[in-house]
KELUM-975867 format. One record per residue (C-alpha): x, z, y. Coordinates in steps of 0.02 Angstrom, whole numbers, plus 50000, padded with zeros to 5 digits. Layout:
BEGIN
XZY
...
REM end
This chain:
BEGIN
583374967947569
582404983747602
580544984547563
579224982747698
578594999447760
576754999147809
576895013947928
578315005448025
577374988848031
575824997748097
576825007348228
577764992048291
576164981548289
575284994248398
576754995948518
576904977048538
575014975348556
575024987848699
576514979548785
575874961748763
574134967348821
573304951048772
571574958448803
572064963648979
572774946349008
571124937648971
570634935749156
572354928549196
572244916549049
570494910949103
571134908449282
572594897849219
571444887649106
570264884349252
571714878649361
572594868149231
571094862449131
571814866148959
572824878848861
573594872948699
573364888948598
574434882948453
575874877948566
575784894148665
575704904848508
577184896048429
578154898148591
577734916748593
578274918648411
579904909148437
580334918448598
580054935548520
580994931748358
582464923748449
582554938048573
582464950748432
584014943448352
585064937248498
584274944648655
585734955348710
587004941848670
585994928448758
585844938748917
587704942948909
588184924548892
587284919949052
587904935649139
586254944949149
585784962349102
584074967649040
583644975549208
583924959149303
582894949849174
581484962449192
581544961749383
581414942649381
579904944049265
579124956849381
579204944449527
578284931049428
576954943549373
576824949849554
576464932249620
575144929049486
574324945849527
574294942249714
573474925449681
572134934049577
571804947849703
571834937649863
571114921649794
572464911149875
573734899749795
575554902549838
576084886249760
575134870849811
576024859549688
575054849749560
574644860949413
575214853349248
573894848149123
574354863149019
575024880349062
575364884648880
577214888748892
577444894149073
576664905649131
575564909748979
576844911448838
578204916948958
578174928249058
576354933649035
576354936748846
578174936648791
578864942748956
580204954749010
579234970048953
578984962848779
580794957348766
581524973948820
580324982948702
580934972148558
582724977048594
582214995348596
581224993848435
582714985848349
583655002248362
582235012348285
581405001348154
581944989548015
582044971448068
580874964747932
579514976847987
579714971248167
579584953048112
577934956448021
577274965348177
577784950448284
576824938648169
575274949848173
575304950448363
575564931648373
574004929048267
573024940348385
573694930648535
573184914248452
571414920548418
571184925948599
571904909548668
570864899248548
569264907948604
569584908448791
568134896648829
566934907848734
567594922948826
567364913648990
565534909948949
565274927948891
565874935449055
565054922549170
565664918149345
565224934849426
565994944749283
567564934249291
567754937449478
567624956249450
568834955449303
570034944249399
570154956449545
570244971849433
571564964749318
572484957449466
572724975149529
573254980949355
574464966249342
575144970549514
575424988549458
576314982349301
577444971249408
577854985749523
578174997649378
579304984849295
580234982449459
580405001149494
580955005849319
582334992849325
582954996149502
582955015049499
581755016149647
REM end
């Protein structure tokens, strides 16, 4: 086994942090918590960790087994993100079904945190960095995700209702742009 390389761990941690964008997702997470009533931060964090590690090791094979390519996977994720963004911007709900008591796994862990962008990035990183360094970076990012999810109520109080409305609209537009970029980059448009 090769030794851990701090520079690689730092690089991969920063890349994953930017892709996951947990700080940018705070308004979405607060919105989901308000709708569902509760986010199980431990459950969501474990789901994020498991999804990223599994996808790191068997992502390509898994997609091949079910007959999907990375582009199709990314496009599907872009549609989910698009719908969440439109709900945030317009203030309307596209789905009038009962919201589950927790939104920890879907849509928080997947596709918001460990979504198509994160998964495709992991596959790209695998070709450039040593696996053990990527694993350490995944764990570091999962801890950051956990801390944000665990403190979402405090963040909600900090921003207040007016601040949350501004953040919700602003990040809704950013989320919409991310969905469109993800869609365009995987369709060649």
